[in-house]
C-alpha positions as CSV (number, residue, x, y, z in Angstrom):
1,M,7.4,7.7,3.0
2,A,3.7,7.0,4.0
3,N,1.6,5.3,2.2
4,G,-0.7,8.0,1.9
5,D,2.2,10.0,0.2
6,N,2.6,7.5,-2.1
7,E,-0.4,5.5,-2.7
8,F,0.2,3.2,-5.6
9,A,-2.8,1.2,-5.2
10,R,-4.6,4.5,-6.1
11,W,-2.5,6.1,-8.3
12,G,-1.5,9.0,-6.2
13,A,1.6,9.2,-7.3
14,A,2.6,9.9,-11.0
15,E,6.4,9.5,-10.7
16,F,8.9,7.4,-8.0
17,G,12.4,8.4,-8.4
18,G,11.9,10.4,-11.7
19,I,10.5,7.3,-13.0
20,P,6.5,7.5,-13.9
21,T,4.8,4.5,-12.4
22,R,1.5,4.8,-13.8
23,P,0.4,2.2,-16.6
24,S,-0.3,4.5,-20.4
25,W,-3.2,2.5,-20.4
26,L,-5.2,3.4,-17.3
27,P,-8.1,6.1,-17.7
28,G,-7.4,9.3,-15.3
29,T,-7.1,9.3,-11.7
30,D,-10.6,11.1,-11.6
31,E,-12.1,8.2,-13.5
32,Y,-10.2,5.0,-12.3
33,R,-12.1,2.9,-9.8
34,T,-10.0,0.1,-7.8
35,P,-11.3,-3.3,-8.0
36,E,-12.8,-3.2,-4.7
37,E,-15.0,0.2,-5.3
38,D,-16.2,-1.4,-8.7
39,W,-17.3,-4.9,-6.7
40,A,-18.7,-2.7,-4.1
41,R,-21.0,-1.0,-6.7
42,L,-21.8,-4.1,-8.2
43,T,-23.2,-5.9,-5.1
44,S,-24.4,-2.8,-3.3
45,R,-28.1,-3.9,-4.5
46,V,-27.7,-7.4,-3.4
47,Q,-29.6,-8.5,-0.5
48,P,-27.7,-7.8,3.2
49,F,-28.5,-11.4,4.2
50,W,-25.4,-13.5,5.7
51,S,-26.5,-16.4,2.8
52,T,-26.3,-14.3,-0.2
53,R,-23.5,-11.6,1.1
54,A,-20.8,-14.3,2.1
55,P,-20.6,-16.2,-1.2
56,M,-20.7,-12.9,-3.0
57,A,-17.8,-11.8,-1.1
58,D,-15.7,-15.0,-2.0
59,I,-16.6,-15.0,-5.7
60,G,-15.6,-11.4,-5.7
61,Q,-12.1,-12.1,-4.0
62,N,-11.7,-14.8,-6.6
63,L,-12.4,-12.5,-9.5
64,Q,-9.9,-9.6,-8.4
65,A,-7.2,-12.2,-8.1
66,R,-7.8,-12.9,-11.7
67,Y,-8.3,-9.3,-12.7
68,L,-4.8,-8.1,-10.9
69,L,-3.1,-10.8,-13.0
70,A,-5.2,-10.2,-16.3
71,A,-5.0,-6.5,-16.4
72,P,-1.8,-5.9,-18.5
73,S,-2.8,-8.8,-21.0
74,M,-6.2,-7.3,-21.1
75,A,-4.5,-3.9,-22.2
76,A,-2.4,-5.9,-24.8
77,S,-5.5,-7.3,-26.3
78,G,-7.0,-4.2,-27.0
79,A,-9.8,-4.7,-24.5
80,T,-10.5,-1.7,-21.9
81,P,-8.3,-3.0,-18.8
82,S,-11.1,-2.0,-15.9
83,F,-12.2,-4.5,-13.5
84,S,-16.0,-3.8,-14.5
85,Q,-14.9,-4.8,-18.2
86,F,-13.5,-7.6,-16.6
87,L,-16.5,-8.8,-15.1
88,T,-18.3,-8.1,-18.2
89,D,-16.1,-10.6,-20.2
90,Y,-15.9,-13.2,-17.4
91,P,-19.4,-14.3,-16.4
92,Q,-19.7,-17.3,-14.8
93,T,-20.8,-19.0,-18.3
94,M,-17.7,-18.1,-19.7
95,A,-15.8,-20.2,-16.8
96,T,-16.8,-23.4,-18.3
97,N,-16.9,-21.6,-22.5
98,P,-13.5,-22.6,-24.5
99,A,-14.6,-19.0,-26.0
100,Y,-13.8,-16.9,-23.5
101,P,-11.2,-14.4,-23.7
102,A,-7.7,-15.1,-24.0
103,Y,-6.6,-13.0,-21.4
104,V,-8.5,-15.1,-19.2
105,A,-6.2,-17.9,-17.6
106,G,-6.5,-20.8,-15.5
107,S,-9.8,-22.4,-16.8
108,A,-9.4,-26.1,-17.4
109,Y,-11.0,-25.0,-21.0
110,Q,-7.8,-23.3,-21.5
111,P,-5.0,-25.7,-22.5
112,G,-1.6,-24.4,-20.3
113,G,-4.6,-22.1,-18.3
114,L,-3.2,-23.2,-15.0
115,D,0.5,-22.9,-15.7
116,E,0.0,-19.4,-17.2
117,L,-1.8,-18.5,-13.8
118,R,1.3,-19.5,-12.0
119,R,3.7,-17.7,-14.6
120,R,1.1,-14.4,-14.2
121,A,1.5,-15.0,-10.1
122,R,5.2,-15.6,-10.5
123,D,5.5,-12.4,-12.1
124,A,3.8,-10.3,-9.2
125,A,5.8,-12.4,-6.7
126,R,9.0,-10.8,-8.6
127,A,7.2,-7.2,-8.1
128,S,6.7,-7.5,-4.4
129,A,10.2,-8.3,-3.6
130,Q,11.7,-4.9,-5.4
131,A,11.3,-1.5,-4.9
132,P,9.4,0.1,-7.6
133,G,12.4,2.1,-8.8
134,I,14.5,-0.6,-9.4
135,Y,11.6,-3.0,-11.0
136,L,10.5,-0.5,-13.5
137,S,13.9,0.9,-14.7
138,E,14.5,-2.4,-15.7
139,A,12.3,-2.2,-19.0
140,A,11.9,0.8,-21.2
141,V,9.1,3.7,-20.1
142,G,6.1,3.3,-22.2
143,T,6.9,-0.6,-23.6
144,P,4.4,-3.3,-22.8
145,E,6.8,-4.9,-20.3
146,W,7.1,-1.6,-18.8
147,N,3.7,-1.2,-18.2
148,K,3.0,-4.5,-16.9
149,R,5.5,-3.9,-14.5
150,A,4.0,-0.8,-13.6
151,W,0.9,-2.2,-12.7
152,L,2.3,-5.2,-10.9
153,S,4.5,-3.0,-8.8
154,S,1.4,-0.9,-8.0
155,Q,-0.5,-3.8,-6.7
156,F,2.0,-6.2,-5.2
157,G,5.0,-4.0,-4.7
158,P,6.6,-2.8,-1.4
159,D,5.1,0.4,-1.5
160,S,1.3,-0.7,-2.1
161,A,-1.1,-0.4,1.0
162,Q,-2.6,-3.3,-0.8
163,A,0.1,-5.6,-1.4
164,A,-0.1,-7.8,1.4
165,S,-4.3,-8.5,0.8
166,N,-3.5,-8.5,-3.2
167,Q,-0.7,-11.4,-2.2
168,M,-3.2,-13.3,-0.3
169,R,-6.0,-12.8,-3.0
170,V,-3.9,-14.6,-5.6
171,A,-1.9,-17.1,-3.2
172,N,-5.9,-18.1,-2.3
173,L,-6.9,-18.3,-5.9
174,L,-4.1,-20.8,-7.0
175,A,-4.7,-22.9,-3.7
176,L,-8.4,-23.2,-4.3
177,Q,-7.7,-24.5,-8.6
178,R,-8.4,-28.3,-8.5
179,Q,-6.2,-30.7,-10.6
180,G,-8.2,-31.5,-13.9
181,G,-10.1,-27.9,-13.6
182,G,-12.5,-26.3,-11.7
183,A,-12.1,-25.2,-8.1
184,Y,-13.0,-25.9,-4.7
185,R,-16.0,-24.5,-3.4
186,G,-18.3,-24.9,0.0
187,R,-16.7,-26.1,3.1
188,M,-13.7,-26.9,1.4
189,A,-12.9,-23.9,0.0
190,D,-13.4,-22.2,3.3
191,A,-11.0,-25.0,4.9
192,I,-8.2,-24.0,2.2
193,R,-8.8,-20.5,3.1
194,N,-8.6,-20.8,6.6
195,A,-5.3,-22.8,6.4
196,M,-3.9,-20.4,4.1
197,G,-4.6,-17.4,6.9
198,N,-2.8,-19.8,9.2
199,L,0.4,-20.2,7.1
200,Y,0.6,-16.3,6.4
201,Q,0.1,-15.7,9.9
202,Q,2.6,-18.3,11.6
203,R,5.2,-16.8,9.0
204,L,4.8,-13.3,10.3
205,N,5.0,-15.1,13.6
206,V,8.6,-16.2,13.0
207,G,9.4,-12.6,11.6
208,E,9.1,-13.6,7.7
209,P,8.2,-10.5,5.8
210,R,5.1,-10.3,4.7
211,E,5.7,-9.4,1.0
212,S,7.4,-12.7,0.4
213,F,4.0,-14.7,1.4
214,L,3.2,-15.5,-2.6
215,D,6.9,-16.2,-3.3
216,W,7.0,-18.8,-0.6
217,Y,3.5,-20.5,-1.6
218,L,4.5,-20.6,-5.2
219,S,7.7,-22.3,-4.2
220,Q,6.5,-24.7,-2.0
221,T,3.7,-25.7,-4.4
222,D,5.6,-25.9,-7.8
223,P,4.2,-29.0,-9.4
224,Q,8.2,-30.0,-10.5
225,R,9.3,-29.8,-6.6
226,Y,6.6,-33.2,-6.4
227,E,7.3,-34.9,-9.4
228,W,7.8,-38.9,-9.1
229,T,11.0,-40.1,-11.1
230,S,10.9,-43.6,-12.1
231,S,14.4,-45.7,-10.7
């Protein structure tokens, strides 16, 4: 089936194999805007100079990655699970404030925040590896777990046209996290993104499926993989 006939990322399909695919907490399809659309609306008045646009693009990619992983937790907390709401709740000041919303994961000020960010990324990687019908059928329709799976499948599943780019957003977000808190920026951040892009392309060149990249990255960077043990 062509992506245009079953565009999960834009919620063009209401069901897949008789199983509904759309989380019940999303607004109607005539009201829903993708993170890219919301970010474009926000930055449409930014001066079109490279020195301004380039940093904004980097910030946008990172925030969209965080939102893709946070939306189900936003809904569970009672917050409106839209990207515009996420931007409202997560300004720069909250990144260094322990009082930011609990559904935001990965800050140095949140105990276990980076571990939670990786856990959510693993959920996204699992969604990317299974057909939507199979993945969704493992949870009861309408439950919080089903709503989470419906969201992750729509954004990372094999039938999502944005699955590869969303996986790269999340992988880059994780790669940019610094041990002890904070994130790499500037030239170091650019070098990390370039390295990630090269790794992605190298895997494609040897025939690895693009939908396996996030799972592969998580396995390669698993903290337990590199723990030193005393003899």
